[in-house]
C-alpha positions as CSV (number, residue, x, y, z in Angstrom):
1,F,61.5,-108.4,0.4
2,E,60.4,-107.4,-3.1
3,V,61.0,-111.0,-4.4
4,S,58.8,-112.3,-1.5
5,L,56.0,-109.9,-2.6
6,R,56.2,-111.1,-6.2
7,H,55.9,-114.7,-5.2
8,D,53.6,-114.3,-2.2
9,L,56.0,-115.9,0.2
10,P,55.4,-115.9,4.0
11,K,57.0,-113.0,5.9
12,P,58.1,-114.4,9.3
13,L,59.1,-111.8,11.9
14,C,61.5,-113.3,14.4
15,M,62.6,-110.2,16.2
16,N,60.7,-108.1,18.8
17,P,60.5,-104.3,18.7
18,D,63.2,-104.1,21.4
19,G,65.8,-106.0,19.3
20,T,65.4,-109.3,21.1
21,M,64.5,-112.6,19.4
22,N,61.0,-114.0,19.7
23,A,59.6,-117.6,19.7
24,L,60.1,-118.0,16.0
25,A,63.9,-118.0,16.8
26,G,63.6,-121.3,18.6
27,K,66.3,-121.8,21.2
28,Y,67.6,-118.3,20.5
29,E,64.4,-116.7,21.9
30,G,65.1,-113.9,24.3
31,L,68.7,-113.3,23.1
32,D,69.8,-109.8,22.0
33,R,70.1,-109.6,18.2
34,F,73.9,-109.1,18.3
35,T,74.4,-112.0,20.8
36,C,72.1,-114.2,18.7
37,R,74.1,-113.6,15.5
38,K,77.4,-114.5,17.2
39,Q,75.9,-117.6,18.7
40,L,74.5,-118.6,15.3
41,V,78.0,-118.5,13.8
42,K,79.4,-120.6,16.7
43,D,76.7,-123.2,16.3
44,L,77.2,-123.4,12.6
45,E,80.9,-123.9,13.1
46,Q,80.3,-126.6,15.7
47,E,78.1,-128.4,13.2
48,G,80.8,-128.1,10.6
49,L,78.6,-126.2,8.3
50,V,80.8,-123.1,7.9
51,V,82.9,-123.3,4.7
52,K,84.6,-119.9,5.1
53,I,83.9,-116.4,6.5
54,E,84.5,-113.3,4.3
55,K,84.2,-109.7,5.2
56,H,81.8,-107.6,3.0
57,I,81.7,-103.8,2.7
58,H,78.1,-102.7,2.3
59,S,75.7,-100.0,3.5
60,V,74.3,-100.5,6.9
61,G,71.7,-98.1,8.2
62,H,72.4,-96.4,11.6
63,S,70.2,-94.2,13.7
64,E,71.1,-90.5,13.2
65,R,70.5,-89.7,16.9
66,T,71.9,-92.8,18.7
67,G,74.2,-94.3,16.2
68,V,72.6,-97.7,16.8
69,M,72.3,-100.1,13.8
70,V,68.8,-100.1,12.3
71,E,67.1,-103.4,11.5
72,P,64.5,-103.9,8.7
73,Y,61.2,-104.6,10.6
74,L,57.8,-105.3,9.2
75,S,55.0,-103.4,10.9
76,K,51.6,-101.9,10.0
77,Q,51.9,-98.5,8.3
78,W,49.7,-96.0,6.5
79,F,50.2,-95.7,2.7
80,V,49.1,-93.3,0.0
81,R,48.1,-95.1,-3.2
82,M,50.3,-93.5,-5.8
83,E,49.0,-94.8,-9.1
84,P,46.1,-92.4,-9.7
85,L,48.1,-89.4,-8.3
86,A,51.1,-90.2,-10.5
87,K,48.9,-90.5,-13.6
88,R,47.4,-87.2,-12.9
89,V,50.8,-85.5,-12.8
90,I,51.9,-87.1,-16.0
91,E,48.7,-86.0,-17.8
92,N,49.0,-82.5,-16.4
93,Q,52.5,-82.1,-17.7
94,K,51.3,-82.8,-21.3
95,N,49.2,-79.6,-21.2
96,E,51.3,-76.5,-21.8
97,K,48.8,-74.2,-20.1
98,T,48.6,-76.1,-16.8
99,K,51.9,-77.8,-16.6
100,V,54.7,-76.9,-14.2
101,H,57.7,-75.5,-16.2
102,F,61.2,-76.5,-15.2
103,F,64.4,-74.6,-15.7
104,P,66.5,-76.3,-16.9
105,E,63.9,-78.2,-18.9
106,R,65.8,-81.5,-18.6
107,F,64.6,-81.9,-15.0
108,E,61.0,-82.3,-16.1
109,K,62.1,-85.8,-17.3
110,T,63.3,-86.5,-13.8
111,L,59.8,-85.7,-12.5
112,I,58.1,-87.9,-15.1
113,Q,60.5,-90.8,-14.5
114,W,59.7,-90.7,-10.8
115,M,56.0,-90.7,-11.5
116,E,56.2,-93.5,-14.0
117,N,57.9,-95.7,-11.4
118,A,56.2,-94.5,-8.2
119,Y,55.5,-97.0,-5.4
120,D,52.8,-96.6,-2.9
121,W,54.0,-94.0,-0.4
122,C,54.4,-95.0,3.3
123,I,53.4,-91.8,5.1
124,S,53.4,-92.9,8.8
125,R,56.3,-92.2,11.1
126,Q,56.9,-93.3,14.6
127,L,57.9,-89.9,15.9
128,W,56.5,-87.6,18.5
129,W,56.7,-84.4,16.5
130,G,54.6,-83.8,13.4
131,H,51.0,-83.8,12.1
132,R,49.1,-86.7,13.8
133,I,47.7,-89.1,11.3
134,P,43.9,-88.5,11.1
135,A,43.0,-92.1,11.8
136,Y,40.8,-93.1,14.7
137,Y,40.2,-96.6,16.1
138,H,36.9,-97.4,17.9
139,K,37.7,-98.7,21.4
140,E,35.1,-101.5,21.3
141,T,34.5,-102.5,17.7
142,G,38.0,-101.7,16.3
143,E,36.4,-99.8,13.5
144,V,38.9,-97.6,11.6
145,L,37.8,-94.1,10.8
146,V,40.0,-91.9,8.6
147,S,38.7,-88.3,8.5
148,A,39.8,-84.7,8.2
149,T,37.7,-84.0,11.3
150,P,37.5,-86.1,14.5
151,P,34.5,-88.3,15.1
152,A,31.6,-86.6,17.0
153,D,31.9,-89.2,19.8
154,I,35.6,-88.8,20.1
155,E,35.5,-90.3,23.6
156,N,34.8,-93.7,22.0
157,Y,37.9,-93.6,19.7
158,V,41.6,-93.6,20.0
159,Q,43.7,-91.6,17.5
160,D,46.6,-93.2,15.8
161,E,49.9,-92.2,17.6
162,D,51.9,-92.0,14.4
163,V,52.6,-88.8,12.6
164,L,52.7,-87.9,8.9
165,D,56.0,-88.1,6.9
166,T,57.6,-84.7,6.9
167,W,57.4,-84.6,3.1
168,F,53.7,-85.1,3.3
169,S,53.3,-82.1,5.5
170,S,55.7,-80.1,3.4
171,A,53.8,-81.0,0.2
172,L,50.8,-79.0,1.6
173,W,52.9,-75.8,1.9
174,P,52.0,-74.0,-1.4
175,F,48.3,-73.8,-0.6
176,S,47.9,-74.6,3.2
177,T,49.9,-71.5,4.1
178,L,47.5,-69.3,2.1
179,G,44.3,-70.2,3.9
180,W,43.3,-73.4,2.2
181,P,40.7,-75.0,2.3
182,H,39.1,-71.6,2.5
183,T,39.7,-70.7,-1.1
184,D,38.0,-67.4,-0.8
185,N,40.9,-66.2,1.4
186,P,42.5,-63.1,-0.1
187,D,46.0,-64.5,0.1
188,Y,44.9,-67.7,-1.6
189,Q,43.1,-65.7,-4.3
190,T,46.2,-63.5,-4.8
191,Y,49.2,-65.8,-4.5
192,F,48.0,-69.3,-5.6
193,P,49.3,-70.8,-7.7
194,N,52.7,-69.5,-6.7
195,D,55.0,-68.1,-9.3
196,V,58.5,-69.6,-9.0
197,L,59.8,-72.3,-6.7
198,I,63.6,-72.4,-6.3
199,T,65.1,-75.7,-5.1
200,A,67.8,-78.3,-5.6
201,Y,67.7,-81.2,-7.9
202,D,68.1,-83.7,-5.1
203,I,64.6,-83.2,-3.8
204,I,62.6,-83.1,-7.0
205,F,61.0,-86.4,-6.0
206,F,60.9,-85.9,-2.2
207,W,59.3,-82.4,-2.3
208,V,58.6,-81.0,-5.8
209,A,56.7,-84.0,-7.2
210,R,54.7,-84.4,-4.0
211,M,53.7,-80.7,-3.9
212,I,52.5,-81.1,-7.5
213,F,50.3,-84.1,-7.0
214,Q,49.0,-82.9,-3.6
215,S,48.1,-79.6,-5.2
216,L,46.4,-81.2,-8.2
217,E,44.4,-83.5,-5.8
218,C,43.4,-80.9,-3.3
219,T,43.0,-77.8,-5.5
220,D,42.7,-79.0,-9.1
221,S,45.6,-76.7,-9.9
222,R,49.4,-76.8,-10.2
223,P,51.1,-75.4,-7.1
224,F,53.4,-73.0,-9.0
225,N,54.1,-72.0,-12.6
226,T,57.8,-72.6,-12.7
227,V,60.5,-74.6,-10.8
228,L,64.0,-73.2,-11.0
229,I,66.5,-76.0,-10.2
230,H,69.9,-75.1,-8.7
231,G,72.8,-77.4,-7.9
232,L,74.6,-78.3,-4.7
233,I,77.4,-76.3,-3.1
234,R,80.6,-78.4,-3.1
235,D,84.0,-77.7,-1.8
236,A,86.9,-76.4,-4.0
237,Q,87.7,-80.0,-5.0
238,G,84.2,-80.7,-6.1
239,R,83.3,-82.9,-3.1
240,K,80.0,-82.7,-1.4
241,M,80.2,-80.9,1.9
242,S,79.8,-83.3,4.8
243,K,80.5,-83.7,8.5
244,S,82.7,-86.8,7.9
245,L,85.0,-84.9,5.5
246,G,85.0,-81.8,7.7
247,N,84.9,-79.6,4.5
248,G,81.8,-77.7,5.4
249,V,81.8,-73.9,5.5
250,D,79.9,-71.9,8.1
251,P,78.3,-69.0,6.2
252,M,78.4,-66.8,9.3
253,D,82.2,-67.0,9.2
254,V,82.2,-65.9,5.6
255,I,79.8,-63.1,6.3
256,E,81.9,-61.9,9.2
257,K,84.9,-61.7,7.0
258,Y,83.5,-60.5,3.7
259,G,79.9,-59.4,4.4
260,C,76.7,-61.0,3.3
261,D,76.5,-59.1,0.0
262,A,79.8,-60.6,-1.1
263,L,78.6,-64.1,-0.2
264,R,75.2,-63.6,-1.9
265,Y,76.9,-62.2,-5.0
266,F,79.2,-65.2,-5.2
267,L,76.4,-67.7,-4.8
268,T,74.1,-66.1,-7.3
269,T,76.6,-65.4,-10.1
270,N,79.0,-68.3,-10.0
271,S,76.5,-71.1,-10.9
272,A,74.2,-71.9,-13.7
273,P,70.7,-73.5,-13.3
274,G,70.9,-77.2,-12.4
275,L,74.7,-77.2,-12.1
276,D,76.7,-77.7,-8.9
277,L,78.8,-74.8,-7.5
278,R,82.3,-75.0,-6.0
279,Y,82.9,-72.9,-3.0
280,I,86.1,-71.0,-3.6
281,E,87.0,-68.4,-1.1
282,E,89.1,-66.4,-3.5
283,K,85.9,-65.8,-5.6
284,V,84.1,-64.5,-2.5
285,E,87.0,-62.1,-1.9
286,A,86.8,-61.0,-5.6
287,S,83.1,-60.3,-5.0
288,W,84.0,-58.2,-2.0
289,N,86.5,-56.3,-4.2
290,Y,83.8,-55.6,-6.8
291,I,81.4,-54.3,-4.1
292,N,84.3,-52.1,-2.8
293,K,84.7,-50.8,-6.4
294,I,81.0,-49.9,-6.5
295,W,81.2,-48.2,-3.1
296,N,84.2,-46.1,-4.0
297,A,82.6,-45.1,-7.4
298,S,79.5,-44.0,-5.5
299,R,81.5,-42.0,-3.0
300,F,83.2,-40.2,-5.8
301,V,79.9,-39.3,-7.4
302,L,78.4,-38.1,-4.1
303,M,81.5,-36.2,-3.1
304,N,81.2,-34.1,-6.3
305,L,77.6,-33.1,-5.5
306,D,76.7,-30.1,-3.4
307,E,73.5,-28.8,-1.7
308,N,72.3,-27.3,-4.9
309,D,72.3,-30.7,-6.7
310,K,69.0,-32.0,-5.3
311,D,67.0,-32.2,-8.5
312,L,69.6,-33.0,-11.1
313,E,68.3,-33.3,-14.7
314,F,69.9,-33.2,-18.1
315,K,68.8,-32.3,-21.6
316,V,69.7,-34.4,-24.6
317,E,71.0,-31.3,-26.5
318,D,73.5,-30.6,-23.6
319,L,75.1,-34.1,-23.6
320,N,78.7,-34.6,-24.8
321,V,79.9,-37.7,-26.6
322,V,81.0,-39.4,-23.4
323,D,77.6,-38.8,-21.8
324,K,75.8,-40.1,-24.9
325,W,78.0,-43.2,-24.9
326,I,77.4,-44.2,-21.3
327,L,73.6,-43.7,-21.6
328,T,73.6,-45.8,-24.8
329,R,75.6,-48.5,-23.0
330,L,73.2,-48.3,-20.0
331,N,70.3,-49.0,-22.4
332,E,72.2,-52.0,-23.9
333,T,73.0,-53.3,-20.4
334,I,69.4,-53.0,-19.1
335,K,68.2,-54.9,-22.1
336,M,70.7,-57.8,-21.6
337,V,70.2,-57.9,-17.8
338,D,66.4,-58.1,-18.2
339,M,66.7,-60.8,-20.8
340,N,68.9,-63.0,-18.7
341,Y,66.9,-62.4,-15.5
342,E,63.8,-63.6,-17.3
343,K,65.7,-66.8,-18.3
344,F,67.1,-67.2,-14.7
345,E,70.6,-66.8,-16.2
346,F,71.9,-64.8,-13.2
347,G,75.5,-65.5,-14.0
348,E,75.1,-64.0,-17.5
349,A,73.1,-61.1,-16.2
350,S,75.9,-60.3,-13.6
351,R,78.5,-60.6,-16.4
352,Y,76.9,-57.9,-18.4
353,L,76.5,-55.7,-15.3
354,Y,80.1,-56.3,-14.2
355,N,81.5,-55.3,-17.5
356,F,79.3,-52.2,-17.6
357,V,80.1,-51.1,-14.0
358,W,83.8,-51.9,-13.8
359,D,84.9,-51.1,-17.4
360,D,82.4,-48.6,-18.8
361,Y,81.3,-46.6,-15.8
362,C,84.2,-46.8,-13.4
363,D,87.3,-47.1,-15.7
364,W,86.0,-44.9,-18.6
365,Y,83.1,-42.7,-17.8
366,I,84.0,-41.5,-14.3
367,E,87.6,-40.8,-15.5
368,M,86.4,-38.9,-18.6
369,A,83.7,-37.1,-16.6
370,K,86.5,-35.4,-14.6
371,V,87.2,-33.3,-17.7
372,A,83.8,-31.6,-17.3
373,L,83.7,-31.8,-13.5
374,Y,87.0,-30.0,-13.0
375,G,86.5,-27.6,-16.0
376,D,85.1,-24.1,-16.0
377,D,81.9,-24.8,-18.0
378,E,79.2,-24.8,-15.3
379,K,76.5,-26.1,-17.7
380,A,78.7,-29.0,-18.8
381,K,79.5,-29.7,-15.1
382,K,75.8,-29.8,-14.1
383,T,75.0,-32.1,-17.0
384,T,77.8,-34.5,-16.2
385,K,76.7,-34.6,-12.5
386,A,73.1,-35.4,-13.6
387,V,74.3,-38.2,-15.9
388,L,76.6,-39.6,-13.2
389,V,73.8,-39.8,-10.7
390,H,71.3,-41.1,-13.3
391,V,73.5,-44.0,-14.3
392,L,74.6,-44.8,-10.7
393,E,71.0,-45.0,-9.6
394,A,70.2,-47.5,-12.5
395,I,73.3,-49.5,-11.6
396,I,72.4,-50.0,-8.0
397,K,68.9,-50.9,-8.9
398,L,70.1,-53.5,-11.4
399,L,72.5,-54.8,-8.8
400,H,70.0,-54.8,-5.9
401,P,68.9,-58.5,-6.3
402,F,72.6,-59.5,-6.1
403,M,73.7,-57.2,-3.2
404,P,70.7,-55.8,-1.4
405,F,72.5,-54.2,1.6
406,V,75.2,-52.1,0.0
407,T,72.8,-50.9,-2.8
408,E,70.2,-49.8,-0.3
409,E,72.9,-47.9,1.6
410,I,74.0,-46.1,-1.6
411,Y,70.4,-45.5,-2.7
412,Q,69.6,-43.7,0.5
413,A,72.5,-41.4,0.0
414,L,71.3,-40.2,-3.5
415,P,70.0,-36.7,-3.7
416,T,66.4,-37.9,-4.3
417,H,65.1,-41.4,-3.4
418,D,62.0,-43.3,-2.3
419,E,61.6,-44.8,1.1
420,S,63.4,-47.9,0.0
421,I,65.1,-49.1,-3.2
422,V,62.8,-52.2,-3.1
423,I,59.7,-50.0,-3.9
424,S,61.4,-47.8,-6.4
425,S,60.9,-48.3,-10.2
426,W,63.0,-50.8,-12.1
427,P,65.3,-49.3,-14.8
428,T,63.9,-49.4,-18.3
429,V,65.4,-48.9,-21.7
430,N,64.9,-45.2,-22.8
431,E,64.9,-45.1,-26.6
432,A,65.7,-41.4,-26.5
433,Y,69.1,-42.3,-25.1
434,N,70.2,-44.5,-28.0
435,F,72.9,-42.5,-29.8
436,D,75.4,-43.1,-32.6
437,V,78.6,-43.1,-30.5
438,K,81.1,-44.8,-32.9
439,I,83.5,-42.0,-32.2
440,M,83.7,-43.0,-28.6
441,A,85.0,-46.5,-29.6
442,S,87.7,-44.7,-31.7
443,L,88.7,-42.5,-28.8
444,Q,89.1,-45.6,-26.6
445,E,91.0,-47.5,-29.3
446,I,93.5,-44.6,-29.7
447,I,93.9,-44.1,-25.9
448,R,94.5,-47.9,-25.5
449,S,97.0,-47.9,-28.4
450,V,99.0,-45.0,-26.8
451,R,99.1,-46.7,-23.5
452,N,100.2,-50.0,-25.1
453,I,103.1,-48.2,-26.8
454,R,104.1,-46.5,-23.6
455,S,104.1,-49.9,-21.9
456,E,106.2,-51.4,-24.7
457,V,108.9,-48.8,-24.4
458,N,108.7,-48.4,-20.6
459,A,107.5,-44.8,-20.8
460,P,105.3,-43.7,-17.9
461,L,102.1,-41.9,-18.5
462,S,103.4,-38.9,-16.6
463,K,105.8,-38.2,-19.4
464,P,104.2,-35.9,-22.1
465,I,104.3,-37.0,-25.7
466,D,103.8,-35.6,-29.2
467,L,100.8,-37.5,-30.7
468,I,100.1,-37.7,-34.4
469,I,96.9,-39.3,-35.7
470,K,97.0,-39.9,-39.5
471,T,93.7,-40.5,-41.3
472,L,92.3,-40.0,-44.8
473,D,88.7,-39.9,-43.5
474,E,87.8,-36.2,-43.2
475,A,84.6,-36.8,-41.2
476,F,86.6,-39.0,-38.8
477,A,89.2,-36.3,-38.4
478,E,86.6,-33.7,-37.7
479,E,85.0,-35.9,-35.0
480,L,88.5,-36.4,-33.4
481,K,89.1,-32.7,-33.4
482,K,85.8,-32.0,-31.7
483,N,86.8,-34.4,-28.9
484,Q,90.6,-33.8,-28.8
485,N,90.4,-32.7,-25.2
486,Y,90.0,-36.3,-24.2
487,L,92.9,-37.4,-26.3
488,I,95.2,-34.7,-24.9
489,K,94.3,-35.5,-21.3
490,F,94.3,-39.3,-21.4
491,C,97.3,-39.7,-23.6
492,N,99.1,-36.9,-21.9
493,A,99.8,-35.4,-25.3
494,P,100.1,-31.6,-25.1
495,T,100.9,-31.6,-28.8
496,L,98.3,-33.4,-30.8
497,T,98.3,-33.4,-34.6
498,I,95.4,-34.8,-36.6
499,T,96.3,-34.9,-40.3
500,S,95.9,-36.8,-43.6
501,N,99.5,-36.3,-44.6
502,Y,102.4,-36.8,-42.2
503,E,106.0,-37.2,-43.3
504,V,108.0,-39.4,-40.9
505,K,111.3,-37.7,-40.1
506,D,112.3,-39.1,-36.7
507,K,112.0,-42.6,-35.2
508,V,108.4,-43.3,-34.3
509,M,106.3,-46.0,-32.7
510,T,103.1,-46.8,-34.6
511,A,99.8,-48.5,-34.1
512,V,97.1,-49.1,-36.6
513,V,93.6,-48.1,-35.5
514,T,90.2,-48.0,-37.2
515,N,90.2,-45.3,-39.9
516,G,93.8,-44.4,-39.3
517,E,97.2,-44.7,-37.7
518,V,98.7,-43.5,-34.4
519,L,102.3,-42.3,-34.4
520,I,104.5,-41.3,-31.5
521,P,107.9,-39.8,-32.1
522,L,110.5,-41.4,-29.7
523,K,112.5,-38.2,-29.3
524,D,112.5,-37.1,-25.7
525,L,110.2,-40.0,-24.8
526,I,112.8,-42.5,-24.1
527,D,116.6,-42.9,-24.2
528,I,116.7,-45.6,-26.9
529,E,120.2,-46.8,-25.9
530,A,119.4,-46.9,-22.2
531,E,116.1,-48.8,-23.0
532,K,118.0,-51.3,-25.1
533,Q,120.4,-52.0,-22.2
534,R,117.5,-52.4,-19.8
535,L,115.9,-54.9,-22.1
536,L,119.2,-56.8,-22.5
537,N,119.5,-57.0,-18.7
538,E,115.9,-58.2,-18.4
539,L,116.5,-60.8,-21.1
540,Q,119.5,-62.1,-19.2
541,K,117.5,-62.5,-16.0
542,L,114.7,-64.3,-17.8
543,E,117.1,-66.6,-19.5
544,N,118.7,-67.5,-16.1
545,E,115.2,-68.2,-14.7
546,V,114.3,-70.4,-17.7
547,K,117.5,-72.4,-17.3
548,R,116.9,-72.8,-13.5
549,C,113.3,-74.1,-14.1
550,E,114.5,-76.5,-16.8
551,N,117.2,-77.9,-14.6
552,M,114.7,-78.6,-11.8
553,L,112.2,-80.2,-14.1
554,N,114.8,-82.3,-15.8
555,N,116.0,-83.6,-12.5
556,P,114.3,-87.0,-11.9
557,N,114.7,-86.8,-8.1
558,F,112.8,-83.5,-8.0
559,V,110.0,-84.6,-10.3
560,S,109.5,-88.0,-8.5
561,K,110.0,-86.8,-4.9
562,A,108.7,-83.2,-4.7
563,P,105.0,-82.6,-4.0
564,K,102.8,-82.6,-7.1
565,E,101.8,-79.0,-6.4
566,K,105.5,-77.9,-6.3
567,V,106.2,-79.6,-9.7
568,E,103.1,-78.0,-11.3
569,L,104.2,-74.6,-9.9
570,E,107.6,-74.9,-11.5
571,K,106.0,-75.9,-14.8
572,A,103.8,-72.8,-14.7
573,K,106.8,-70.6,-13.8
574,L,108.8,-72.0,-16.8
575,Q,105.9,-71.2,-19.2
576,D,105.6,-67.7,-17.7
577,Y,109.3,-67.0,-18.0
578,Q,109.4,-68.3,-21.6
579,T,106.5,-66.1,-22.6
580,K,108.1,-63.0,-21.0
581,Y,111.4,-63.9,-22.6
582,E,109.9,-63.9,-26.1
583,L,108.1,-60.6,-25.5
584,V,111.2,-58.8,-24.2
585,K,113.2,-60.3,-27.1
586,K,110.5,-58.9,-29.6
587,R,110.6,-55.4,-28.0
588,L,114.4,-55.4,-28.2
589,T,114.3,-56.4,-31.9
590,E,111.8,-53.6,-32.6
591,L,114.0,-51.0,-30.9
592,Q,117.1,-52.2,-32.8
593,E,115.2,-51.9,-36.1
594,L,114.3,-48.2,-35.4
């Protein structure tokens, strides 16, 4: 068809709108299109003109509703001349003050490429539903009137029965929904141009580009300041979800199983702007587990409040080192979350939040706060409660865009709150809560080292130990002594010695930490001979498993006939057993050298 346009060739139309052949088809006039094609082949064969018949695989359009094959058919349609509209978009994008900004930026090139190669746009559709095309035909003269308003003598005209292309109507959305063409409308004055449009990359041409040139033409303004482009949701194998593959996922089924917050969190945090996202149910389940962690942490905080804890406040001078640390970390988290929200990097924002919530607040602060909560110092107890609530409130506000329902529920349970979390103030960095908390990192490092040693020698946390911390840094030693209650509790070390000079007399396990060394005497901690025997037994079991896996993977019949997944599973098992074997062997060697 395009070749015929370039060379001004005639455009014969040999088919009627009902799919039968017309007079131009000669002796085939009146035949159905499918019957005609079969008869043509027979006639050509009878004339000896058919050399051979080959099957070709190609794309044939079919009606979405009826499944009937669609034929190319020339008819009169309405078009929008694209050249002046496209030029205006291209010129507008050169102006930093008026252009539409894309995130990621690379998708602006997609817009420009479409505009540079735009064809006149066919906007008429032969459908019953839609905006009627505002074209009127005079009943007697045939005069064509195109007007936003009907002619005064409408009785003398017939309106075109076609409707506008859906994308034409959709392109009016940014301003038509706000009262346009009445530009004095308060909504139009307040919300136009819009701020951010969020859409997928597959409709940049169909919708985004058309909204831009429609808006420039009708309002002399861009329709929105920014376009945030997201990818498509694919299945776990990276395939596009479709009816034919049967790999679609009903979101209502997911919500029924995990809740809408879990699905929302998964969708907003597991993709980057412009990139496709793979739907993996295990990640939705992990999101649910995270929400459950937040819920349980909130319950713990609320359970430790009483009726006298309505207006909890804390003074800086009353804060202990753990309080100062969590408030400092909150400031750092707010800063990073804000920065990534501004860049639409929701995955990065959620990562900072996740680490803060799960590791800092739940695993460290809540646990260490129990020292004050369950102690006898009422002032320290009150301060800790205030900090717990302060940080929890900030957390659920920062998380609210990701999981609105559970955060609203928790917010309403806080001692003091607004009508809704949506209208509450957003957390901000408080410079007064930036403290020097290097000692907290040291406490964590020592506690982790002790736990690692316990794990290495198979000594449970329930078993008390003697703990020696050797350091030549006097200031560091003083800070440790001030906070030794945390080391005693979380290392289960009733006997704690902080010294610059320790003479090793018995067998000890050691770990090097910043500014010092951790030493744990093995006496009474473990039965060294029994532990050696246990490790020898474990080593033997692992050796047997390694041999079993190697025998299977060296068997040609297994490798060639077993399902690929089974073979890969055995390879993974072998690697895991080999790693564990080396670790156990290393531990056994260390014990033998003591």
